[in-house]
C-alpha positions, 0 to 999 in steps of 0.5 A: 543504524539498521542493517539487513541480516543474511536471511533478509538479504536473501529475501531481497534478492529472491523478490528481485529475481522473481519480479525480473522473471515475471513482470513482463513490460508488455504485459504491464502496459496491457494490464495497466490499460485494461485495469486488470489485476495480475491474478496469475502472477499474484498466485505464483508470488503467493505460492513462493511465500511473497504474499503475507510474509508478515502474517503468522505461520499458523495461517499460511503466512511467513511468520516474519516481519514488516522489514521483510514485507517492505524488502518485497515491496521495494524490489517488486516496485523497483522492477515494475511499480504498477505490478509491485503495488498491485501485489503488495496491496493485495492483502491490505487489511489482513494485518488487522485481522491477524492482530485483532480478530478472534482465532475462528475469523483468522482461520477462515480468512488469513490462509486464503489471503496468503495462498492467493485465493482471496483479495482484501481491502480496507473500507475507511474513507467516506465521501467528503471526509476522506480518511477523517476517521472522526467523521465516520457515518457508516453505521453498524448495529447489533441485531441478535447474533448478526450486525446490520451495516448501512452507509457508503465508503469510497476509494476502496481498493481490490474491488470484486466479489472474490474478496473481503473488506475491512469496514470501519463503522460507527457502533456506538450511536451516543455522544461518545467520541470517535476514540470509543465509538468506532469498530472494524467489521469484516464484510465479504464482497458478495454480501447481499445488500452490497452495491459495488461501483467501479471508480474507473481509471485512475491517474496511476496504479491501475492494476489495483481497481478501486470502488465506491461501496454502498451498504444497504442493510448488509447483514454479517455474523456477529463473529465478523467483528474484528477486535473489540467493540468501540476500539476501531479508532486505535486499531485503525491507527495501528493498521494505517501506521503499518500500511504507511510504512509498506507504502513508503517501501513501495515508493522507495522501490518506485524511486529506485526503479525510475533511477535505474532506468535513468542511469541506463538512458544517460549511459547510452544516449548521445548528444553533441557526440558525448554520452549524456552521462558525461555532462556535468549537469546530468551527473549533478541530477543523478547525484541528487536522485541517488542521494534522495533514494538512499535517504528514503531507504534509510528512514523507511527501513528504520521505521519498519525495524522499529515497528517490528521491535514494538517501538512504532512511532507514528510521527517517525512513520509519517516522516518515512512515508512523506519522505519516500513518497515525495522522493518517488515523485521527484525522482521519477519526474527528473527521470522523465526530464532526463529521457526528454520527449521519450520519457513521456511515452508509455514504452519508456516506463518512467511516465508510469513510475511517475504516475504510480509515485503520485498515487503512493503519495496520496495513499493513506494520508497525502503530503499535507496530512503527513505534514499536519501529523508531524507538525502537531507532534513536533510543536506539541501543545501551545 
């Protein structure tokens, strides 16, 4: 069974202490309402090495693994789910740049992400198709030493001109299957021909802005191709596996944070001259919540550890993502019930944890998609 070593425990504690010191609850309400990214806190986190901890040291990363990144995600989200999600998804897609891009592109992009100067996001989803990678319609054509991109992407996180996007495009226009016809291309947010439309307020995770991006004859250098031409399908699969595990850790932290607040409430709140925590029904609810959180923790960190050891299993990763995200939704929902009417108020925080938990469940493949993947793998050919 996976266990944390001393260094990992130190990272776990450091992440929690940083979050407790920086994630002000009143500021969280303000930024969530205004849908503003916590730039100053992000830069502080980067300065302390919390951003890009799983990226190579030669590009200002921490040179560690996904387990360490998950420890940060869990503890950030435990203290505040919205801050935590915003900070730990600020570099989404950089993992693929580190793994597949050439040295020049890595040197240009990765240090800026790790040092808190550049946001990144993935542009995979398309209108009507979501994350169905077999239906990608955005086209990238070679044009001399450049690449010409046309198409439209939706649900792209971290919108803005001060960032980059990892765009999944169709580069082989013949009858080749998706496994051989897709490629990843890096595009800067201020590129001419790009139209970025703010998607507006979401149900949760509102410190992370989302956008619909239209590419109209957008021209980028040929060197912006990430990895090999036609290998985008497999590259995207590996990146999504990594992001699913990170999302599972975010969901785990969100669930633990909701449980923490519920525990604080039932120990203080009285009804019929007794603390809520003394009623058997309350104890049973807390028992189930705590058990679900611990099970989610076990499967999430086992998945991360397997990934770091080169034994990534997409089915197991989907299980971890499904279990942790569902746990976050159920535990946050139960926390609201324990708080009663106050749980529905913004000041209680648990209503926001519930909303963020639902976002985690939808990101990088929702509950149904996870069940489809797991069911197909378990049943096999018929």
